C-alpha positions in Angstrom: 67.2 113.1 78.9 66.8 109.6 80.5 65.3 109.2 84.1 68.1 107.4 85.8 67.5 104.4 87.9 69.1 103.4 91.1 69.1 99.6 91.6 70.1 97.8 94.7 71.8 94.7 93.9 71.3 91.4 95.8 74.0 88.8 95.2 72.7 85.5 96.8 74.8 82.5 98.1 72.7 79.4 99.8 69.6 81.6 100.2 71.6 84.6 101.8 72.8 87.9 100.4 76.7 88.2 100.6 79.0 91.0 99.3 82.5 90.7 98.4 85.6 92.5 96.9 86.5 91.5 92.9 84.6 88.6 93.4 86.2 87.1 96.2 85.9 87.1 100.2 82.2 86.6 100.5 80.5 88.5 103.6 76.8 87.9 104.7 74.6 90.5 104.5 71.5 89.3 105.2 67.9 87.9 104.1 67.3 88.8 100.6 63.6 89.0 101.1 64.3 91.5 104.3 66.6 93.5 102.1 64.2 94.0 99.2 61.3 95.2 101.3 63.4 97.4 102.7 64.7 99.0 99.3 61.8 99.2 98.1 60.5 101.3 101.2 63.4 103.5 100.7 62.4 104.3 97.1 64.5 101.7 94.8 63.5 101.7 91.5 64.2 98.4 90.8 65.9 95.3 92.1 68.1 92.8 91.2 69.0 89.2 92.5 72.0 87.4 91.0 72.3 83.6 92.5 76.2 84.4 92.1 77.4 80.5 92.2 74.7 79.0 90.2 76.5 78.8 87.1 79.6 77.8 88.7 78.2 74.9 90.8 75.7 74.2 88.3 72.4 74.0 90.5 69.3 75.2 89.3 68.6 79.1 90.2 66.5 81.1 92.7 63.3 79.7 91.5 61.8 79.5 95.3 63.7 82.9 96.2 61.7 84.7 93.2 58.6 83.6 94.5 58.9 84.5 97.7 60.3 88.1 96.9 57.2 88.7 94.2 54.5 88.1 97.4 56.5 91.2 99.0 57.4 93.5 96.2 55.6 96.3 94.3 58.8 97.4 91.9 60.1 95.3 89.2 62.7 92.9 89.6 65.2 90.8 87.8 66.8 87.4 88.7 70.1 85.8 87.1 72.3 82.8 87.7 72.3 79.5 86.3 69.7 80.5 83.6 70.2 77.9 80.9 67.5 77.4 78.8 64.4 79.1 78.0 62.3 76.8 80.4 64.6 78.1 83.2 63.8 81.8 82.2 60.2 80.8 82.0 60.2 79.4 85.5 61.4 82.3 87.0 59.2 85.1 85.0 56.4 82.6 86.0 57.1 83.3 89.9 56.8 86.9 89.1 59.8 88.4 88.3 60.3 91.4 85.3 63.4 90.3 83.8 66.0 87.6 83.5 69.6 88.0 83.4 71.8 85.5 81.7 75.5 85.6 81.2 77.6 82.2 81.3 75.3 80.3 79.3 74.5 83.2 76.3 78.2 83.0 76.3 78.4 79.3 75.5 75.1 79.5 73.5 74.5 83.1 71.9 70.9 82.1 70.6 69.6 81.9 74.0 69.1 85.7 74.2 67.2 85.4 70.8 65.0 82.3 72.3 64.3 84.2 75.3 63.4 87.5 73.7 61.2 85.9 71.2 59.0 84.1 73.8 58.9 86.9 76.4 59.9 89.9 74.6 63.4 91.7 74.8 62.8 93.8 77.6 62.7 90.8 79.7 66.0 89.8 78.8 69.2 91.3 80.3 72.3 90.6 79.2 75.3 90.3 82.5 78.6 91.1 81.5 81.5 90.3 84.0 84.5 92.4 82.5 88.0 92.8 83.3 90.9 95.1 82.1 94.0 93.6 80.7 97.0 95.2 79.3 96.2 98.6 80.6 99.1 101.3 80.2 101.7 99.1 80.2 104.2 97.2 77.4 105.0 94.7 80.1 108.9 96.3 80.3 109.7 97.6 83.9 111.4 100.8 84.0 115.2 100.9 84.8 115.9 101.7 88.2 119.7 103.1 89.5 121.7 100.9 91.9 120.5 102.9 95.1 117.1 101.9 97.3 117.0 98.3 96.2 116.9 98.9 92.3 118.2 96.7 89.4 121.9 97.4 90.1 122.2 99.4 86.9 123.8 102.7 87.7 122.3 106.0 86.1 123.8 107.6 83.6 126.0 110.5 84.7 127.2 113.7 82.6 130.8 113.7 81.2 133.1 113.5 84.0 130.9 114.3 87.1 132.4 113.6 90.3 131.9 109.9 90.8 130.7 109.6 87.2 131.2 107.1 84.6 133.0 109.5 82.0 130.0 108.9 79.6 128.9 112.3 77.8 125.5 113.2 77.8 123.7 112.2 74.4 123.4 115.5 72.2 120.9 115.8 69.8 123.4 117.0 67.1 122.8 115.7 63.5 125.6 114.5 61.3 126.8 116.8 58.7 124.1 117.1 55.9 121.5 114.9 58.0 118.2 116.4 59.1 117.7 116.9 62.7 116.6 114.3 65.1 113.1 115.3 66.7 112.7 115.1 70.3 110.7 112.0 71.5 107.3 112.7 72.0 104.9 111.6 75.1 103.6 108.2 73.7 100.0 107.4 75.2 99.5 104.7 76.9 97.4 102.1 75.1 94.1 101.4 75.8 93.1 98.7 78.0 91.2 95.3 76.5 88.0 94.8 78.0 87.5 90.9 78.4 84.8 89.1 79.3 84.6 86.2 82.0 82.2 83.5 82.6 81.0 81.1 85.4 80.8 83.9 88.2 84.4 85.7 87.0 86.3 82.5 87.3 86.8 81.3 83.7 88.3 83.8 80.9 87.0 84.1 77.5 88.1 85.6 74.5 85.3 87.8 74.1 85.8 91.7 73.8 83.2 93.5 76.0 82.3 95.9 73.2 82.1 93.5 70.8 80.0 91.3 73.1 77.7 94.2 74.1 77.2 94.6 70.0 76.4 91.4 69.4 74.0 90.7 72.5 71.9 93.9 71.4 71.4 92.6 67.7 70.4 88.8 69.0 67.4 90.7 71.0 69.3 91.9 75.0 67.0 94.8 76.1 69.3 95.8 78.6 73.3 95.3 79.3 74.3 94.9 82.9 77.8 96.0 82.8 80.2 94.8 85.8 84.0 95.8 86.2 85.5 92.8 88.1 88.6 95.2 88.8 86.2 97.4 90.8 83.5 95.5 92.1 83.3 95.8 96.0 86.3 98.3 96.0 83.8 101.8 96.5 86.7 103.2 94.1 83.8 104.2 91.7 82.7 102.8 88.6 84.9 102.0 85.8 83.9 105.1 83.4 86.2 104.4 80.8 84.3 101.1 80.6 81.0 102.3 80.4 81.8 105.1 77.9 83.2 102.4 75.5 79.8 100.4 76.1 77.2 103.0 76.3 78.8 104.5 73.0 78.3 101.2 70.9 74.8 100.3 71.8 71.5 101.9 72.0 69.6 99.5 74.7 70.0 100.7 78.4 73.2 100.3 80.1 73.1 99.6 83.7 76.5 100.4 85.8 77.7 97.8 88.2 80.8 97.3 90.4 82.6 100.0 92.6 79.9 102.4 93.9 81.6 103.8 96.8 80.0 107.6 97.1 77.1 109.2 95.4 79.3 110.9 93.1 80.4 107.8 91.8 76.6 107.6 90.5 76.8 110.9 89.1 79.9 109.9 87.2 78.4 106.8 86.0 75.2 108.8 84.7 77.9 111.2 82.9 79.6 108.1 81.0 76.1 107.4 79.5 74.7 104.6 81.9 70.8 104.7 82.1 70.8 102.9 85.8 73.4 102.3 88.5 73.3 99.2 90.7 74.4 99.9 94.3 75.4 96.9 96.6 78.0 97.4 99.5 77.0 101.2 100.2 73.5 100.5 101.1 73.7 96.9 102.4 75.8 98.4 105.0 73.6 101.6 105.5 76.5 104.1 104.5 73.9 105.9 102.3 70.1 105.7 101.7 68.5 105.3 98.3 67.1 109.0 98.9 70.7 110.2 99.2 71.7 108.6 96.4 68.9 109.9 94.3 69.5 113.5 95.7 73.3 113.4 94.3 72.0 112.6 90.9 69.2 115.0 90.9 71.5 117.7 92.1 73.8 117.0 89.2 70.9 117.5 87.0 69.8 113.9 86.1 66.0 113.6 86.3 65.3 110.5 89.0 61.9 109.2 89.7 
């Protein structure tokens, strides 16, 4: 069984760690180097630093921060945000980062994944995916409501000659003479959601479907996938385990679950869905849980941890 890694994620904006909800309403969480040192002491297996506005604002990524972090850390760390070329990746790795995460640039130019992997090895390339559900469980038709209680004004159908009714007899499942009985209507399961990939920090919808993109990225040379649920990001409601199961079942490279961790059991759910690592942010930035507490929950559930 794979050892589950617990990885604090530090979203960086203007040199500070921030956290929001569903990629909005950012709140300051502190200095990235100080937080990184704290998490290393608490037992974090790795760290991820994401410059969350670099791709959107088209400015260079956090090269200087990578150098500062490397002087303080003795655990692996990944840096992402605004990496648009092999040269950008080289700058980050030269400063001491172990991996680079690519997202928008890889969507624009998928061959970038291969170029970085061929130069530095696929273990150095993480594909970051920002994913949103679409069309879950709905055909887009609202249910008809009764007239009372602020409904649509359409009265409910009543039985024949009921007091105050409309004289409409109930529909019977009675076949015409010689006809086959009409089978009762069965419960129809809701349609599966479409998992759509977004670019530029969640601001731009693409036509990419997440599972297909994950498979393609693996084939191109990505050594790991960082899968963030935009719907769950910052909500503390738990990871999107349906999304995780879909992607983990489609690829062989490690998958990092991201977006939604609020309690230790959420990490256990992600591991059961197939994730090889779990990203945490709000629950450790706010001091709600320690890394040790989160690892204890995984160990108690039977998952090996370091």
